[in-house]
C-alpha positions in Angstrom: -53.5 -27.2 24.5 -56.7 -28.7 23.4 -59.0 -26.4 21.3 -62.5 -25.9 21.9 -64.4 -27.1 18.9 -66.1 -24.9 16.6 -69.9 -24.9 17.0 -70.3 -26.2 20.4 -71.5 -23.9 23.2 -70.9 -24.4 26.9 -73.1 -23.5 29.9 -71.6 -23.9 33.1 -73.9 -24.2 36.1 -73.5 -24.6 40.0 -75.6 -27.1 41.8 -78.3 -28.6 39.8 -80.9 -31.7 40.0 -79.3 -33.2 37.3 -77.6 -32.0 34.1 -79.9 -34.3 32.0 -83.1 -32.4 33.5 -81.2 -29.0 32.6 -80.8 -30.1 29.1 -84.5 -31.2 28.6 -85.5 -27.9 30.3 -83.2 -25.5 28.2 -83.4 -27.4 24.8 -85.9 -25.0 23.4 -83.6 -22.1 23.9 -80.2 -23.6 22.6 -79.2 -22.7 19.2 -77.0 -25.8 18.6 -74.8 -28.4 20.3 -74.3 -27.4 24.0 -72.6 -28.8 26.8 -74.1 -28.1 30.2 -71.9 -28.9 33.2 -72.7 -28.5 37.1 -70.4 -28.3 40.1 -72.8 -30.7 41.8 -75.9 -32.7 41.1 -78.2 -33.5 43.7 -80.5 -35.7 41.6 -78.3 -37.3 39.1 -79.2 -40.6 37.8 -77.8 -43.8 35.7 -79.5 -46.1 33.6 -83.1 -47.5 34.6 -83.3 -44.4 37.0 -80.5 -45.6 39.4 -79.0 -43.1 41.6 -75.7 -41.9 40.2 -73.4 -40.4 43.1 -72.1 -36.9 41.8 -69.8 -35.7 44.5 -68.0 -32.1 43.7 -64.7 -32.6 42.0 -66.0 -35.5 39.6 -67.3 -34.6 36.3 -70.9 -34.1 35.7 -72.3 -33.0 32.3 -74.5 -33.4 29.4 -74.1 -32.6 25.8 -77.2 -31.2 24.0 -77.2 -32.5 20.4 -79.6 -31.5 17.8 -80.4 -34.3 15.5 -81.4 -34.1 11.8 -81.4 -38.1 11.9 -83.3 -38.8 15.3 -83.1 -42.5 14.3 -79.3 -42.5 14.7 -79.4 -41.0 18.4 -78.7 -44.4 20.2 -75.4 -44.6 18.6 -74.2 -41.4 20.0 -73.4 -43.7 23.1 -70.6 -45.1 21.1 -69.3 -41.5 19.9 -69.3 -40.4 23.4 -67.6 -43.8 24.8 -64.9 -43.2 21.8 -64.3 -39.5 23.0 -63.8 -40.8 26.7 -61.4 -43.0 25.7 -59.4 -40.6 24.1 -59.7 -38.3 26.6 -58.4 -40.6 29.3 -55.8 -41.7 27.2 -54.5 -38.1 26.5 -54.7 -37.4 30.4 -52.8 -40.5 31.3 -50.8 -41.9 28.6 -52.3 -45.2 29.6 -54.8 -46.2 26.6 -54.4 -49.8 27.4 -55.6 -49.7 31.1 -59.2 -48.1 29.9 -62.0 -50.3 28.1 -65.4 -49.8 26.8 -68.1 -51.6 28.4 -71.2 -52.3 26.2 -73.3 -50.3 26.3 -72.2 -47.3 28.0 -69.6 -47.4 30.5 -66.0 -46.8 30.8 -63.6 -49.1 32.7 -60.1 -48.1 34.0 -58.1 -51.4 35.5 -61.3 -53.2 35.2 -63.6 -50.9 37.4 -66.2 -48.4 36.4 -64.7 -44.7 36.2 -67.2 -43.4 34.1 -70.8 -43.8 32.7 -72.9 -42.6 29.7 -76.8 -42.1 29.8 -78.5 -41.1 26.8 -82.4 -39.3 26.9 -84.3 -38.1 23.6 -85.2 -34.7 23.3 -88.3 -33.2 22.0 -89.6 -30.3 19.9 -93.6 -30.4 20.0 -94.1 -33.7 19.6 -91.3 -34.9 17.5 -87.9 -36.1 18.7 -85.3 -33.5 17.7 -82.3 -34.2 19.7 -80.5 -36.1 22.4 -79.1 -35.4 25.8 -76.0 -37.5 26.5 -75.4 -37.6 30.2 -71.8 -38.2 31.4 -70.5 -39.0 34.8 -66.8 -39.3 35.3 -65.3 -40.4 38.8 -62.5 -38.0 38.7 -61.6 -37.8 42.5 -64.1 -40.0 44.3 -65.7 -43.4 43.6 -69.0 -44.5 45.4 -68.8 -47.0 48.2 -69.1 -50.8 47.8 -72.2 -50.4 49.9 -74.1 -48.1 47.3 -73.6 -51.0 44.5 -76.2 -53.5 43.2 -75.3 -57.1 43.4 -72.8 -58.5 40.8 -72.0 -54.7 39.7 -68.4 -53.8 38.8 -66.4 -52.1 41.5 -66.2 -48.2 40.9 -63.0 -46.3 40.8 -61.7 -43.0 40.3 -58.9 -41.5 38.1 -57.2 -40.3 41.0 -57.4 -43.4 42.9 -56.3 -45.4 40.2 -53.6 -43.4 38.7 -52.7 -40.6 41.0 -53.5 -38.2 38.2 -55.7 -35.2 39.2 -57.6 -33.4 36.9 -60.4 -30.7 37.2 -63.9 -31.0 35.5 -63.2 -28.0 33.3 -59.8 -29.5 32.2 -61.3 -32.6 31.6 -63.9 -31.1 29.4 -61.4 -29.1 27.5 -60.2 -32.4 26.2 -63.4 -34.3 26.1 -65.4 -31.5 24.0 -63.0 -31.7 20.9 -62.6 -35.4 21.3 -66.2 -35.8 21.0 -66.4 -33.3 18.0 -64.0 -35.4 16.1 -65.9 -38.7 16.6 -68.9 -37.1 15.8 -67.7 -35.6 12.6 -66.4 -38.9 11.6 -69.9 -40.5 12.5 -71.6 -38.0 10.2 -69.2 -38.2 7.6 -68.6 -42.0 7.4 -71.3 -43.5 9.0 -71.1 -46.0 12.1 -68.7 -48.7 10.3 -65.4 -47.1 11.5 -66.7 -46.3 15.0 -67.9 -49.8 15.3 -64.5 -50.9 14.4 -62.8 -48.5 16.8 -65.0 -49.3 19.5 -64.5 -53.1 19.1 -60.7 -52.5 19.5 -61.4 -51.0 22.6 -64.2 -53.6 23.9 -63.9 -55.0 27.3 -64.5 -58.9 27.4 -64.7 -59.4 23.6 -64.7 -63.2 23.2 -65.4 -64.0 26.5 -68.4 -65.1 28.2 -70.8 -62.6 29.7 -74.3 -62.2 31.0 -77.0 -59.9 29.6 -79.8 -59.1 32.2 -83.1 -58.0 30.2 -86.2 -57.3 32.0 -87.6 -60.8 31.4 -84.7 -63.0 31.2 -80.7 -63.2 31.5 -79.0 -64.5 28.6 -75.2 -65.8 28.9 -73.1 -66.2 26.2 -69.8 -65.4 24.3 -69.6 -61.7 23.5 -68.9 -62.0 19.7 -69.3 -58.3 18.2 -71.5 -55.2 18.1 -73.8 -55.3 15.1 -74.2 -52.5 12.3 -76.9 -50.8 14.4 -74.9 -51.1 17.8 -76.7 -54.2 19.2 -74.7 -56.7 21.5 -74.2 -60.3 19.6 -73.8 -63.3 21.8 -73.0 -66.7 20.9 -75.4 -69.0 23.2 -76.3 -72.6 23.4 -79.4 -71.7 21.4 -77.8 -69.7 18.8 -76.8 -66.3 18.3 -78.8 -63.6 20.3 -78.6 -60.0 19.2 -79.6 -57.7 22.0 -80.6 -53.9 22.1 -80.4 -53.0 25.3 -79.4 -55.0 28.5 -77.6 -54.6 31.8 -74.2 -56.5 31.4 -72.4 -58.6 33.9 -68.9 -60.4 33.6 
């Protein structure tokens, strides 16, 4: 049985607008790292404000993580991704079926099964923490009509593997997995996480396209650098990209 990590709290809610909104609203009253989960979200969102479907039975949560060094906040997406990969591997015994898509998705058999979204949390005018939103298609995935063009097909854990798990049981594995990777990060820095993430990366060494606000960049996915940027080899040389939507 998984152990609940020391120092982490859990706030279980019913229907909310979004777990991320609850994280921002409650940040000042929380004394330490806190998982906020909801049975249903009516206004869940993904990257760039896109709608994120959140039907009952799927996992919907946000980890409120106070930070002593806010400049490292963005790297928590790698901590969360590795924790999710470990959780899926533990549940299914099929680690090779899962891959990590930069910057914030988990893939199962090539389809998107989970997404991560980071939002900053402030105390006064200073950034003091990060809310790590996590949505997992445990029982249901959005239909094709809900997708933007070129997006990966969404999949559910039960649909691809036949394995059913409740949101609470999922969290009971995810929370200690996150705490373990977070401890490694705060103890040893980003380097070991970067190595572990690249070992699980989707399409490493293959041609991908990064969509930025003003351009699209196509190149061979070579690495993730020391600050988490995507590294592409393009006909015009090496490009390092801090944030983008990725298409295969």
